[in-house]
N, C-alpha and C positions, 0 to 999 in steps of 0.2 A: 502519632506514637510518642512514647516517652520512655526514657531510660536514664537512670542516674546512679551514682555510687551509693551503695547500701548504707554507708555511715552518715551521709549528708541529710540535711533537713528535707531536701527534695526526695531523697531516697526513702526516708522514713514516711513521708506523706504518700508516696507512690505505693509503698507496702500497705499503708492504711486503706488506700483506695482499692487496691487489689483484694484485700481482706473483705472489704464491704461488698465488692462485686461477688465474691465467692459466697458470702453469707446470704446474699440476695438471690442466689440461684444462678449466677452467671451474668446478670444484666442489671445495671443501675439506671434509673431515669436520669436525664441530664441535670435536672435541678438538684438531685441528691448529690451527684458528682460535683457540681458547681459549688454547693454548700461546703463540701469537704475541702475543695481546692482553695476556697477563700477564707473559710472560718473555722476549720478544724483547730481546736485549741493547741497553741504553741507551734503548729506546723503550717497552718493555712497562710495564704498570702497576706491577709490583714492581721494575723495574730502572731507572725513569726518574729516581730521585733525589729525589722529593718525599715529604713525610710522609704516611703513611696511617693510623697508629695514634694514637688520642687520645680523650679523654672528651667533647670538645665540638667542633663544626664550626668554631668561631672559631680553633682551632689549625691549621686547614687539613687536618685529618684526615677520614677517611671512615667509620671504624667504630672500635669499642672492643672489646678483648679482655679476658678475665677478669683477667690480671695487671695491666692498666692500670687496671682498676676498683678493685682492692684488693690490697695486699701479702699479705693473709691467704690469698689463693688459693695463692700459692707456698709460704707457710709451712705450710699444711695438706698440700699435695702433698708437701712435703719429708719429712713423717713417713712417707708411703708409700714414697718413694724410698729413705729410710734403711733401712727394713725390707727392701726388695728388694736393696739393695747388700749388706746383711749376709747374706742368703740366698745370694747369688751369690758371696760372698767377693771382692767387687770394690770399686774405689774410683774408677770412671770413670762419668760421666754423658754421654750423647749426646743433644743436643737438635736436632730437625729444625725448620727454619723458625722461628728464634728471634725474629723480628720486631724490636721495639725493644730487646730485651735485658732487658725487665722481669722475665720469668719466670726467666731465668738469674740475675739479681741476687738475686731472692727465694730461689731454691734455694741458691745459694752462700752467702748470708748465714745461712740457717737450718742448712745442713748443716756449715758450717765445715770443719774438718780432715778430716771424713769423706770429702770429695771431693778427690782428688789431681789429677784431670784432668777438665775440662769441655770436651767437643768439640762444636762447633756446625757443623752442615751447613746452609748457606744459599746459595741460588743468586744472591742479590742482593749485589753488591759495595758498593752504597751503604748497604744495611742493615748490612753488616759494619762499616762505618766508625762508624755510630751505636752499634752494639753494643759496639765496642771502647772508645768514649768512656764509655759507661755502665758497662762492666765493668773499668775501668782499675784498680780496687782488687784485681782478681784476675788481673793480667797474667801471672803465672807459672803459673796454673792453666788459663786459658781458651785454647783454640786453635780455629782454623777449618779445616775440611776441605772440599776441593772435591768429594770423592766419598767413598763409604763405604769404610772400610778392609776388608781381606780378611777380618778376623775382628772380632767385637764381643764383649767380655766386660764386662758392666756393665748399666746401666739406661738404656733409651731413653725419651725423653719427646717427645711431639708434640702441642702444643696448637694447634688450628685449622690443621692442616697437610693433613689428608686432603681437606678440603672445597675446597682450592685446587688440587687435582690435576685436570687436564682430563678432561672426561667426554664420552661420545658421546650423542647425542640420537636417540631413536626415536619414530616417529609411527605410531599405529595408525589406519588409514583405515576400519576396520570389516571388512576382508577380509584385509589384508596389513600386515606391519610394514615400514616404510620408514625409512631412515636420513636424518635431517635434517642437512644441511650448509649451507655458506655459498657463495653465488655472487655475481656482480657484475652490476649492471644500470645502465648509464650512469654508472659510477663510484661507485655506491652499493652497499652490502652488503645482500643479501636472503637469506632462507632459501630453500632448495631441497631437495626430497626425492628420494631414489633408492631403488630396490629393495634389500633387504638380507636376508641370512641371519641377522643378529643378532636376538636376542630378549631380553626381560627374563627374569631368572632364575626368576620366579614365573608360573605359568600361572593367570591370573585373568580374570574376565569384564570386560575393559577396555571402556570406552565409546568408540565411534568418535570420532575427533578427539583422543584422548589423546596427549599428548607426555610422555615420561619419559626418564630417564637410565640409562645403565649405566656402570660404573666400572672398565674394564679396567686403566687406568693405576694407580689406587690399589691394586687387588688385585695387580698385578705388583710394585709397590713392596713390599708386604707379603711376597710370595714371595721377593724379593731379600733383604729384611731377614732372613727366616727362614734363608736360605742362609748368612748371615754371623754370626748370633747363636749363639755357641758355649755361652754360659752367662749367663743373666740374664733380665731382664723388660723388657717394653715397655708403656707406658701412653699411650693415645691419647685425647684429649679433644676432642670436636667435636659439632656439632649434627647430628642424624640420627635414624634409626629402624631397628628391625629390619625384615627383608624384608617381612613381612606388612603392616606399616603403610606402608612406603615405596611399595609397589606396590598399595595399596588402590585399588579401582576408582573411588572418589570423588576421588582425587587426579589429576584429569584434566590438570592443567597442569604436573605434575612439581614440581621444587623449585628449578630454576635461578633465580638471583637476582643482581642487581647492587647495589653499594653505593657511594654517593658523598655526601659531606657529611652523613653519618648519616641518609641517606634511602635507601630501597630502590626499585628498579624492576625490571621484567622485560624490558628491552630491551637485550640484550647487543651488538647490532650498531650501536647509537648511541654516538658519542663514544668510539670504541675507544681504549683505553689510558688513559683518564681516570677509569675506575671499576673496582672489583673485580668479578669474575665468579666465582660460587661455586655449588656444589650441595651439598645435604645428603648425609650419608654413609649408605650401606646397610651397617649394622654386621654384618648376617648375612653379607654377601659378604666383608667384611674378616675376620671371624672364621673363615669357611670357608677362605679363602685361606691364612691362617696355619696352621690345623689341617691342611690338605692338604699343606702344606710342612713339617710336622713340629713345629710349635709347639703348646704347650698353651694352651687358653683358660682363663685364671685368674679372670676376673670380668668382669661387665658390669652397669652400673647407671647411674642418673641422676647428674648432677653434684652435685645437692643431697645425695643420700644418700651419695655418695662423700666429699664434703667434711666432712659431719657425722661419718661414720665415722672420718675422719682427724683429728678433734678441733677442728673449726671452732667449736663452741660454747664451748670453753675459750678459744680465741683471741678470740672476740667479747667474752667477759667482761672481758678486759683492754684492750679497744679503747675509744677515745672515741666520742662520739655520731656524728660525721661518718664515722668509719671503719666503724662499725656500719651506718650507712645505706647506704654504698657496698657493703659486703660482702653486705647483704641481697639485692642484685641477682644475686648469684651463685647464690642458692638458692631464690628465690621462683619459683613455677610460671610466672607470666606474664613473667618475665625469662629468666634462663639456667638456672634450677634443673632444669626438666623437659626442655626441648628439647635441652639438652646432655647427652651421655652420656659414660661412661668405659669403655673396653675395655682389658683387660689380657691380654697374651700372654707366654709365657715358654718357656724351654728350660733343662733341666738344673738346675732349682732346686726345692727343697721349700718351697713358699710358699702360705700361705692368706692372701691380701693383706687387710690391715686395712681398706682402702677399700671392701671388699665384704662386710664382716662381717655387715651387716644390709641387707636389700633387694636382694640379688643377683638379676639378671634374666636369667641365662644361659639359663633355660628358654624365654625369649621369642625367642631368636635363631633 
């Protein structure tokens, strides 16, 4: 449930959500609610203008991403990007959801003159301002796009972008699948289920009461990307699982999670707009969406394996003690190393990506 003061940003967003519920006849699909909570202009979590990325809650941030933890993340990834640019005969990098601009700065610093154009696609105007400040040294190279260009020739990078795309929720009652949406009860937000023809992509012995997610928006994004990528490769880094793990019968509560002040909770209807809402990625679904749209699946592995394949060990050897300690969080199993995966897709390139040279897990998709 959620309640806030009427004059606050949260209160204004709540009223916007309640109005959307009323206009929709009393029930909103969860993906529509999630889009409002995260991206409603000037009110949503990513558009409200407050900081969300950082290493400590004292900064006012809610969570940390790999580039914020260590510049070695971007430096290692740059080696893969350089190889893919060469294979594509390109000099353009496209980054989706560039966040604070940390990854862009790391890639641009490592790639140097190899990149003539760095195009950022980001829905948040406030984040663009911060990115521009951070990337001022590359003013002539960086540009911001409001939408995808008609054609893409180069390398696409998306770090923690798929997990922020709205998802639909499904509830198994033991006999039927129901779609879980959002309704209003006395000015409060509550979950409400409706009959649905939607199903998880995997037929498994689900436990009654199971709630899980499906990802039509993320998969549609990949299909759109496939229709525009004429020659190049795309690398997506995010937390998630292959389909068999994602829809394992023991995962009865799904993966939906909220983040605020570096703490997690599973209550997305509370304090709408003041915390992140996210779901893990079904990498099988993403890979199949790309493959069905004409892309080649070039590799899939854990973040730890990918970074070591890209030379992280050499980078660590030249780092000081603090830098090594922070970078370790990128690869240790209980931090980001195993939960985060890397998926590579491509078109029109002859490329055996170095990031997947050892430990490729495409057979698990």
